N, C-alpha and C positions, 0 to 999 in steps of 0.2 A: 936368725930363726928362718927356717925354710918355709915357704908358702905351701898351703895344702894342695895336693894334686887336683887336677881337673875333675877326676872321677869323684872325689870326696865332695867337692863343691856342688857337682850335679846331684849327688845323692841328697845333700841337705836341701837343695832347692826342690827336689821332687817330694821329699818328706814334708816340707812346708806347704807345698801345693795340695798334697793329699789331706793334710790337717785342715786347711782352709775349706776344701770341698766337703769334708766331713762336718765341719761347723755349719756350712751353708745348708746341707741336707737336714741336719737336726733343726735348724731354724725354720726351714720350710715345712718340715713335718709337724712342727708345733703350731705353725700359723694356719695350715690348711684346714684342720677341723674347725677352728674359729671362723674362718671365712665361709665354710660350708654351712655352719650353724646360722650365721648371720644371714646368709642368702636364703635359707629355709624360713627363718623368721620373717624376712621381707615377703616371701611368697605367701605365708600364712596371713599376714596383714592384708595382702592384696586379695586373697580368697575371701576374707571377711568383708572387705569393701565391695567387691563385685557381687557377692551374694546379697548384701544389703541393698545394692542398687536394683536387683531383680525384685526383692520384696517390696521396695518402695514403688517400683513401676507397676506391680500388680495392684497395689493400693490405689494409685492414681488412675489406672485403667478401670477399676471397679467403680470408683467414684464418678468417673466420666460417663461410663456406659451402663452401669447398673448390673454388670455381669463380669465373669472372670474371663481372662484370655484362654483360648483353646490351643494356642501354640506360642512359642517364644517370639516368633516373628511378629505377632500382634503387638508386642511391646516396642519394637524398633521400626516397624513400617509406619510412615506418616498417615495420620487419620485426621482429615480436615486441617492439614498443616500442623498437626500436633504429634510430637514424638514423646512417648513415655520413657524411653531410654535413648541416649545418644547413639549407641551402637550395641551390638551383641558382644558380651564379654565371655571368653572361654574360661573354664576352670583352670587356674594356674597349677593345680596339683595333678591334673590329668594330662600327662605328657603325650598320651597316645592320640587323642582327638579333641581334647578340651571340652567334651560334652558334659552336661550336668545330669544328675538324677532329678527327674521332675516329681513334684509332690502335688497331688490332686485333692480336691474336696468333693465328697459324695453329696447328694442332695440332702441327706440327713445331718450333714456337718462332720461326718467321719473323714479323717485324713487317709488318703490312699498313697502309699509309698513312704510314709514317715516311719522311722524306726525308733524315734525317741518320744513321740507323743501318741497317747491313746485316747485322750478325751475328745469331746466334740467341740467344734467352733461355732459360735452363734454369730450370725452376720447381722449388721444393721440393715434397716429397711433401705432398699436401693433408692437413690435420689430421683425425685420426680414422680414417684409412685405413691399416691396417697392410699391409705388403708381404706378398703371398701367398708361401708357401714354394714354392721351385722356380721362381719367376718371375725374369725378368731384373732386374738391379739398377736401382733408380730413378735419377732424375736427381741428379747430385752424389754418388753412391755409387760406390766403386771396384768394377770388374769383377773376377771371380775370375781367379786366375793362369792364363795360357794362353789366355784368352778373346780372341777377335778384337775389335779396337776397333770401336765403333759406326760405322755408315755415316753420313757427313755428306752432306746434300743438295748437289747441284751448285750453282754460283753462279747458274746460269740458272733455279733453281727459283722465284725470286721473280717471273719472267715469267709463270708459270702461276697466280699468286695473283690473287684478285679485286681489282678496283679499289675503293679506299676513299674515292673522291671523294664518294660517296653513302653514307648509313648502311647497314651490312650487317645484315640481319635475322638475329638469332640469332648474331651474331659476338661474339667474346670481346674486350671493351673493356679495354685495358691502360693507356690514357692519352689525353690530349687535347693539341691544339696550336692555334695561331692560324692563321687562314686568310689573314691580311693579308700581302701581299708588299710590305713597305715597310722600308727600312733603319731600324734602331733606333739610339738614342743610345748605350746601353750594350750590352755583349756578355754573352750568357748562355751559359755553357758553351762559349765560343769562337765563337758564332754571332752575326751582326750583322743578321739580318732577323727580323721577328716570325714569319714562317712557319717558320723553323728552330727556334724556341723550342718544344721538345717536352717535355711533362711526363709521364713514363712511370714506372710502378713497376717497378723492376728488382730482383728478389730477390737477385741476386748482389751488389748494392751493400749490401744489409742484411747478408748473410753476411760481407762483407768488414769491415763495422763490428763485427760480433759477434766476429770472429776477430782483431781488432786487439790486439796485445800492449800491456799497460798501460805507462805511462811508467816509465822507469828500467830498469836492467839486469835482465832476467828478471822484471820486475814488482816492485812494491814489497813487500818482506817475503817474497818467495818464494825458496826455495833454488835454486841453479843445478842443471841436470840432471847426474846422476852424482855429486853430492856430498851427503853426509849433512848434515842441518841442524845447525848449531853450537849448543851449549847456551848459554843466556844467561850473560853474564859476571857473576860474583859480585863485589859491591863489596868492596873491601879495607878492613879495619878500620883506623882511624887509629892511628898509633904513638904 
C-alpha cells in the first residue's frame, strides 16, 4: 500500500486546524455574552451599594448637624475627626465622568430632581432643638384638638421649583441617582432603568422600622393590652 502524498497529508492537517479554530470561535462566541452579562450584574450590585452608602451618609450627617449637606464633599471631608463616608464613590454606570444626579429637598418637603417620587417628605425634629412653647407642632406630631389641618401645597407646586439638572448651590442634598438612561437587568424598587434608581434617605422609612411590632402576638413576653400580667406558674411537687 502506497503512503499518501505529502500534499494530501498537509491538506488533512490544514482542514483539522480550520475545524478546531471554528470550534474555538463558536465556544468563545457563546461564552462572551454570559461574561458581559455577569459583569453588568456585578456593576449593578456595585451601583446599589454605592448609592445606599450616600443615602446612609446623608442620614448620619443630618442626625449629627441637624441639616442636610450642601455638596457631596460635606460627606467625605472630616468634620471634628468624623467622616460620614470613607471616600467619594463614582457612579459605576457612568463611564464618562462617574458623576451622580443629585436629589434635593425643598423647604416644604418637595423633592427636586427626583423622577420617581412626587410626594412630600416629612422630616423629624433636628437633634438638640427643643420645640418652643406656643409654637405650632412639628412634623410628625399631632396637632391640638380643633386645630385646622395643615395646608398641603398644590400638585403644581413642583413646577415652580428649580431644575436639578445642574448642582444647586446651597441646596439640601437628600440623595443621589444615576444619570444613565439605559434599561437594567435587574429591577430596583420596581424600576428597570438606571436613571430611575434613586437612593434617598427617607426618615419615614426609619420611623416605620422603629415602630414595627416585634414578632409574635403583642411581642414576645409582653402582656396583652388591658390584661394584668399572669404570675409565673409554680412547679408542682411530685407525689
